[in-house]
C-alpha positions as CSV (number, residue, x, y, z in Angstrom):
1,M,0.0,0.0,0.0
2,A,1.2,3.5,-0.9
3,T,2.3,5.8,1.9
4,Q,0.6,9.2,2.3
5,K,3.7,10.9,1.0
6,Q,3.6,8.7,-2.2
7,R,-0.1,9.5,-2.7
8,A,0.5,13.2,-2.3
9,A,3.4,13.0,-4.9
10,A,1.1,11.1,-7.3
11,R,-1.6,13.7,-6.9
12,R,0.9,16.5,-7.6
13,N,2.2,14.6,-10.7
14,I,-1.4,14.2,-12.0
15,K,-2.1,17.9,-11.5
16,K,1.1,18.9,-13.3
17,A,0.4,16.6,-16.2
18,A,-3.2,17.9,-16.6
19,S,-2.0,21.5,-16.3
20,A,0.7,20.9,-19.0
21,A,-1.9,19.3,-21.3
22,R,-4.2,22.3,-20.9
23,S,-1.5,24.9,-21.4
24,K,0.0,23.2,-24.5
25,R,-3.1,22.8,-26.7
26,T,-0.6,22.7,-29.6
27,L,-3.3,22.8,-32.3
28,A,-4.8,25.9,-30.8
29,N,-1.4,27.6,-30.8
30,L,-0.7,27.0,-34.5
31,P,-1.0,29.9,-37.0
32,R,-4.3,30.2,-38.6
33,K,-2.9,29.5,-42.1
34,T,-1.5,26.1,-40.8
35,K,-4.8,25.2,-39.1
36,T,-6.6,25.9,-42.3
37,A,-4.2,23.8,-44.3
38,L,-4.6,20.9,-41.9
39,G,-8.4,21.1,-42.1
40,K,-8.3,21.1,-45.9
41,Q,-5.9,18.2,-45.9
42,G,-8.2,16.2,-43.6
43,A,-11.2,17.0,-45.7
44,A,-9.4,15.8,-48.8
45,V,-8.5,12.5,-47.2
46,A,-12.1,12.1,-46.1
47,A,-13.4,12.9,-49.6
48,R,-11.0,10.3,-51.1
49,K,-12.2,7.7,-48.6
50,R,-15.9,8.5,-49.3
51,S,-15.4,8.1,-53.1
52,G,-14.7,4.4,-52.6
53,A,-11.8,4.3,-54.9
54,K,-9.8,1.1,-55.1
55,T,-6.4,2.8,-54.6
56,P,-5.0,3.4,-51.1
57,H,-6.1,6.8,-49.7
58,T,-3.8,8.0,-47.0
59,R,0.0,8.5,-47.1
60,Q,0.3,5.8,-44.4
61,E,-1.5,3.2,-46.6
62,L,0.7,4.2,-49.5
63,Y,3.8,4.0,-47.3
64,D,2.9,0.5,-46.1
65,E,2.5,-0.6,-49.7
66,A,5.8,0.9,-50.7
67,R,7.5,-0.8,-47.7
68,R,6.0,-4.2,-48.9
69,K,7.4,-3.5,-52.4
70,G,10.8,-2.3,-51.1
71,V,10.7,1.2,-52.6
72,P,13.9,3.0,-51.6
73,G,13.6,6.5,-50.0
74,R,10.0,6.0,-49.2
75,S,10.2,7.6,-45.7
76,K,11.1,11.0,-47.3
77,M,8.3,10.9,-49.9
78,G,5.0,12.7,-49.6
79,R,1.7,11.3,-50.6
80,A,1.8,12.5,-54.2
81,E,5.3,11.2,-54.7
82,L,4.3,7.8,-53.3
83,V,1.3,7.7,-55.6
84,R,3.6,8.4,-58.6
85,V,6.2,5.9,-57.6
86,L,3.7,3.1,-57.0
87,G,1.9,3.9,-60.2
88,H,-1.6,4.7,-58.7
89,D,-2.2,7.6,-61.2
């Protein structure tokens, strides 16, 4: 069983962690232009998923396919480049 001192330390740690999480709010602190770009990117992914296309939709799915095929330099490629390299035009 934990001592009273240990319980107090745990309570302090929890309060510190909660406070840090509240103060960071990293998305809220981003510039407006960046937040807009992230929203548009998310909307584009959602639209691709809704279209029901046969090709992979997200960069992660494309990256996984490139890894299976052994494409060199895949970790530095963006979604568009992965599409081009994998031939999903």
